[in-house]
N, C-alpha and C positions, 0 to 999 in steps of 0.2 A: 480567663476565656481565650481560646485560640482566635487569632485575627486572620482575616482574609488577605492573601497576597493580591497584588495588582491584577495578576492574571486571573485568579479566582474571582475577584470582584467583577471583572469584565463579563464573566459568564453569568453572574447574577444580574448585572445592570442591563445586559443586552437581551435577556430573556423576556419573552412575552407569550401570550396564549397561542400565537401563530408560529413562534419560534422557540419551542421548548429546548433547553440546552442541557439535556442529560444524555449520557451514553448508555447503551444497552448491549446485552449479549444474549444470543439465542443458542441454547445448548440442547441437542437432541440425544437422549439416552436410550440405550438398549438394555432393558432390565434382564436379570437372570430369569430363565424360563420358569423356574419353580415359583417365582414371585411376580411374574409379569402382569397378571390380571389385577392385582391390588397395589402395584408399585407406586403409582401416583398418589393414591390416598394415603399410603404409608409414609411417603416423603412429606406430604403436607402435614400430617399429624405429628411427625417427628419434628418438623420445623416449629410448630406451635408449642411444643414442649420445651423449647430452648429459648426463653425470652430474654436472657441476659445478652447485652450488646456492649462491645468495647468501642473505643474511639477509632474512627470517626462516625460510627454507625449510631452513636447517641448524641450527635451534634444537631442542634436546631438553630436556624438562622435568627439572629436578633439584630434589628436595625438600631436599637438604642435611641437615646435622646438626641444625639448629635447627627443621626442619619447615616452614620458610618457603620456598616454591618460587621458583626462579629459572630462567633459560634458560641452558643450556650451549651455546656456539657450537662446533659440530663442524667439524673441518678438512675432512671429506669425508663424503658419505653413500653408502649403497648404493642406487642408483637403482632397482633391481629391487624394493626394499621399497615403493616408492611408485607405480610404474607398473604397472597391471593391464590385462589383456585378457580380454574375455568375448564370447560370441556368442549371439545370440538364436536359438531354434529357428524353423523355418519356421512361419508365413509372415512372422514378424518385424514384427507390427503394433504400433500405438501402445500398446495395452493390455498387451502383453507387455513393452514397454519400460518402462512405468510400474511394472509389477510388479518387474522387475529393479532399477530405480532405487530403489524403496522398500526392497528388501532391502539394497542397498548402503548406502543412507542410514542404515539402522537399525544398522549395525555400528559399534561404538565404535572410535575410532582408538587404535592401540597406543602407550601413553605411553613405551615403551622406545625409540621412534624419533621423529624429527620428525613433527609432527602434521598431515600432509597426504597426500592420495592423488589420483591421476588415473586414471580408468578409460576405456579405449577400448572401445566397444560396437559390434560389427559385426552384420550380419545383418538390418538394418532394410529394410523394403520400399522399393523404388525406389532401391536402392544408397545409401541415406542412411547416415550414420555418426553415432553419438552420443558425446559426451564427458561424463563425470561427474566433477566436481571436488569434493573434500572438503577443508575446512580448519577446524581447531578455532577456535571463537569467541574463545578467549584469544589467538589469533595474529592473526586478522582478522575484522572484522564483515562483514555482507553487502555493504556498499558497497565496501569495499576488496577483498573477494573477487571482485566483479564486475569491478573495475578490473584485477585480476590477470590475468583472461583477455583483457580488452580490450587490455592492453599487448602481447599477443602477436598481435594482429590488425592489419589495416590496411584503410582504405576503398578502397585500390588493390590489385587482385588480384595485380599483379606485385610488390608490396612486402609481401605477406602471409606471407612466410617468415621471421618474426622469431624471436628467441630464445624458447625455451619459457618458460612462466610462472614456473617456479622459478628462472629466471635474471634475474628483474626484482625490484628492491628495492621492496617495498611497506610498509616500516616506517612507523610513525606519524611525522608531522612534529613539530617542536619545539613548535609551537602546540598540536597535539593532546595531546602529553605534558603540557604545562603545564595544559591544561584538566582532564585526568585527575588531575593532582597537586592542583589546586585542589579537585576533587570529593572526593578522598581526605581532604584536610585538613578540609574542611567536615563530612564524615561523622564523622570521628574526634572533632572538636570537639563534634558533636551527641551522640555516644555518651558521651564521657568528661568533657566540660566544658560541658554544655548550659547550666548556670547562668551561665557566664562569657561565653556567646555573646550579648552584650548587643544587638548590632545586629539579630539575627534574632528575639529574644524577642517584641517587640511584634507582628511580623508573624505569628509562629507562634501567639501567644495569640489574635490577631484571627481567624486561620483556624480555630483550634479552637473558639472561641466561636461563630462563624457556623455551623459544621457541627453543633455541639451544639444550637443554636437551631433549625436546620432539621430535625433529627431529631425534635424534639418539636412541629413545626409552629408554632413561634413566631418564625421568622425565615426569611430567604432567603439562599441561596448558589448561585452558578452552578456549583459543583463537585458532582459526584456524591458521595453519602454513601459513606464507606468501608465495606466489608464488607456491602454491600447488594445485591450481584448475585444473581440467582436461581440456585438449584441446578439444574444441567443435566448431561447426559452429557459435556459438554465439560470437566467439572471432576473427572473420575475420576482415579485414579492410573494413568498409562499403563503398559502392558506393553512388552515389548521390540520387538514387531513394529511396523514402520512401513510405511505405504502412501501412495501419491501419487495425486492426481487433478489434471489439468491443463486449462487453457483459455486463451482470449484474447479481448480486445475490440479494436475499432478505436479508436485514440487520436483520430482525426478525429471520430468520432461522440461520444466523451466530451467533446471540446472544444466540439462543437455544443451539447450539453446544458448545459455550463458557461456558454457564451456567452448562451444563452437565459435561464437561471435566475439567474445570478450566483453559483451555488454553486461551490466549488472542485472540482478533479478528485478529491481525496480524499473529499469529501462524497459524490460520485456513487458512488465505489467502495465506501465504507462502507455506503451505502444498499442497493446491490445485494447486498452480503454479508449485511446484516441481513435482507433479505427472504428470501434463500435459507435462512439459518439458522433463521428462524421457520418456514418451510415444512417443513424437514427435521424439526424437533421435532414439529410438528403431525402430520406423516405417521407419526410413531412414537408417536402418542397421548400426547405430552408437551407440550401447548401451554403457552406462557409466560403468566404473569399480570402480569409486569412486565418492563421493558426489559432486554435484555442489556447488559453493560458490557464494553467492549473496551479492551485496552491499546493505546495509540497513541503512537509516538514524536513528540515535539513539540520545537520550538526556542523557547527563552524569551529570546532576545536582544531587548533593547529598541531603540528607534529610534536612540539615540545610539551604541550599540555597533555597530549595523548600518551606520550611516554612516561610522563610524571603521574599518570593515573587520575588526572582531573576528570570531573564529570562532563556531561554534554553541554554544549552551548547551542541549544535548540532555538530555532526561529522558523518562520514560514518563508519559503522562497517562492517566487512566481516563475514557473517554468513554461516557456513557449513550446508547445507541442508541434506536431508536423503540419506542413502546409497541405492544402487540399490536393487530391489527385496523386499523392505519392504511393508507391508500392509499399507493401508491409516492411520490406527490408530497408528501403529508403527512409521510411518513417522511423524505424528503429535507430538508424544512423543519426537522423536529425535530433531525436530525443536524447540519445546518448551524448551527442555533442552539447546539447543545451544544458543538461544536468551537470556535465563536467565543467562547462564554462561558467555556469552560475556559481558553483562553489569556488572555482579558481578566482573569479573576479571578486567575490565577497571576501575571500581570504587576503587578496592582494590589497584591497582598500582598507582593511581592518574589520575583523568580525564585529566589534562593537558598533562601528559606523554602519555596517550593513544591517545589524539588528535594529538600530534606530530608524534606518531607511524603511525596513520592512514593516516596523510598527506604524510608522507614519502613513505609508501607502495603504496597507491593509486596514489600518484604523479608520481612515477616511471611507474606505469601502464599507466597513461595518456600520459606521455612523449613518451613511446615506441609506443603507439597507434598513437600519432601525427606524429612520425617519420616513421611509417609504418614498424617497425622492431619487432612488437609484436609476430610474428610467430617464431622469433629466440630466444626469452627469455621465461622463465617460466611464466605461466598465474597466475595472482593474483586473479581476480574475473571473473565470467562468464557473469553477467548481473546485472543491477540495478532494484530492486523492491521497490516501495515506495507506501505510502498510504497518500493521502491528505484529510484532513477533510473538509467537506462542511456544508451547512446549514441543520437544522433538520425540517424545515417547508416548505410547498409548496410556491413557489415564482412565481411572475408574472412580465413580462417585456413588457412594452408598451401595456398593456391589454391582452397579450398572456400568456398562461400557459407555464411555463418552464417544458417541458415534460421529457427531458433527458439531462444529462450534463456529457460529457466525458473528462477526462484529456488526453492531447496529449503531451508527454514529449520528452526529447532529447535522442539521441544516443550518448553515450560517445565515444571518439576516441578508436578504437580497439574493439568495441562491436557492434553487429548487431541486438540486441533485447533489448527492455525496456518494463517493465510491470508496469503500474501505476493504482492505485485504487483511487476512489473518492466517498465519501459518500455524498448523497444528499437526504434529506427526509428519506424515508424508503427503499431506494435502494442503493446498492453498485455497482457503475459503474466501469468498467475497460477497459483499452485500451492497445493493444499491438502495439508498433511502431517498425517497422523492416526495414532493408534494403532488399527489395524484391529480389534483384539480388543474395544476399548472402544466403538468407533463402527461397528458392522456396517452395510455399505451406505452409508457416508459419501460414496462417489463420486458419488452423485446430487446432492450439494450443488453440484458444479461445473455440472451441467445446470440446476439451479434458478437459479444465478447468470446463466446465459444467458437464461433465461425472464424473470428479474427485470429484466435490463437492457432487454429488449424492451418489457416492460410499463411501466417508468419512461419510456422513450423515447416510447412511444405516448401516455402521459398528458400528458407535457410538451408534445408537439406538438399534442395536442388543445386544451390550455389556451392555447397560443400562437395557434393558428388561431382560437379563440374570441375572443381579445384583438384579433386583426386584424379579425375581423368586427365587433366592438364599435366599433372606431375608424373603420372605413371602410364602415360599413353603408349600403346604398343606401336612399334615401327610400321611404316607402310611397306608394301611389297618391294618397292624400289630401294627403300632404306635397308630392308632386310638383305636384299641381294648384294648391295654395296658392302654391308658389314661382313657378310660371309666371304666375299671376294678379298676384302682387305685382310681378314684373318688368315685366309688361305695363302695369300701372297707373302704374309709375314713368315709363314712356315714353309714356303716354297712348295706348296701343294697344287696339284692339278685335279680336275674332276675325275680323272681315271684312278687316282690314288685312293686306297682304302681309308686312309686318314681323313681324306676330304669328306667321305660319307659320314664318318664319325663326327666331324666338325659340324656338318650340316644338321645332323640329328640333334646335336647338342644345342645349336642355336634355335632350332624349332622347338625343342623342349623348353628352353628359356622363355620363348614367346608364349607358349601355351601356359606356362606357370604364371607369367605376367597377366595374361587374360583372366586366369582364375583369381589372382590377387585383386585385380580391379573389380571383378564381379563381387568378390567377397566384401571388399571395402564399401562398395556401393550399397550392398545389402545390409551391412552393419550400420551404416549411416542412416539408411531409410528406416530400419527397425529400431534404431537407437539402443543397441544392445551393448556395444563395447565402449561408448563414451563414458569416461569416468566422472560421475556426478560430484565426487569429492574434490576434484581438481579446482584450484582457485582460478577465477576469471581474471583477466587483465584489469578490468575495471570493476572493483568490488562495490559493495553497497554504498549508498550516498553518505553514510556517516563514517566511512573509513577514508584514510588519506589517499588522495589521487596520485598516480604516478606522475613523474615530471612531464612525460609526453604520452598520454593515454591514446592508444590506437583507436581509430574509428572503424565502424563497420562499413565496408565497401559493398558495392552492388553485387559483386560475385567473387572478387579477388581477395578480400580481407578476412574471409573465414579461416579458422585455424584447423588444420587437419593433423 
């Protein structure tokens, strides 16, 4: 029988009726026109005709006599326990779909059966069909869950009738199991034999000392102080109800902003989220006095490990977002600096030491949330924001075009909001999962994110246009006259000479051409036509190596032209 890793066990142990810990995916399909009317029923019938399941879709949780959970491998499953069908009432709009998807996501998976479900949702406007996939986080995380669906798709419509997702083996690789085993050993040593963990003691002591000195304003650390997040409605104890709010951005536009500023794609997404969250709290008469702190997955592999092809050293970092009342560009600079500094400090003190620190701090937060006493202890983080990579090409499923694909993630104990991004093709989809009882009207945050993106985009382009103007600004009339006089004197010309008229016309032509260039550059920046989206940003994604000295986004001067 397969055993549960420490990480997988934590998702089982911390789950409750109010905090279901499964990940979901909402996929919207555009069926072929000739089969649109009956596509949902045909998909449902096809699913039921394929009852065979491979691992881990035939795993059932077994606590055993010792109370330590393991997975039982079932010889067969009842496919009707896992395939569900529902239909939206007319008119079948997106708001109704989000409501149904939120209700489905809020239902805890039955532990007496393998921990997954697939819902076929019919009745959407335009003959669209939705699929809602649920899988317990102890079985698969968001990345593996997205690959679960992708494995059943194809970029070729004629080859898109693959085996269903429960007939694809998505078990962890041996490398992933070794990393989890290393993590388990490290945590157990920290808990039971901390005094003997000699290699980590200097790093842990140095980290603790730096944070203590920072707390009393006697020293500096690039890490956010633990338990220093503001108290917000995002940190109440969630109730059972779940609600979704969905949106999307153009990846091309995000890459344009990344290219101009040197910030990473994640920096842009975190900035947009931070602006929207601050706006939501302010609209509820709960303005912040200090920055929000977000949980962010980070990779702590060093350069040698990266070059050797070793896997990720993933942990959760706590990132301090922007202070209140910053402009969008200032907020981007603050978040870019915070994400750079977090990884740099973690690598400096030792990745294993930081992982121990992260597990300790976030573990305390989870335990207090699980026990319902988080209102009585300082807040560690306000919410989890993550970005899951998807496929770059258009996919088809059973002959239908995969039109949209949204991630639907978990609410951690003691948190009422989660924001997850998912890149698919040329679109960055995002979903907000919330406890609707704790955050009434939270759906407006998705709208605020759209507004924030436009504001950030506008400010970056204005700064870039200003920089262009500074670099290629045309001369004043006085400067022009002096330049003509100097050139004429160098050639011993007077205003009466024919060559003087030629020189004057030449200088005037150059000024006119310069004005055209400036207008053209400004127009191109404003319309984002000529910025190369494939160009690498100075600060790449958070899981890549940081440059020795990563440039920061300045108010107007640090944009790259």
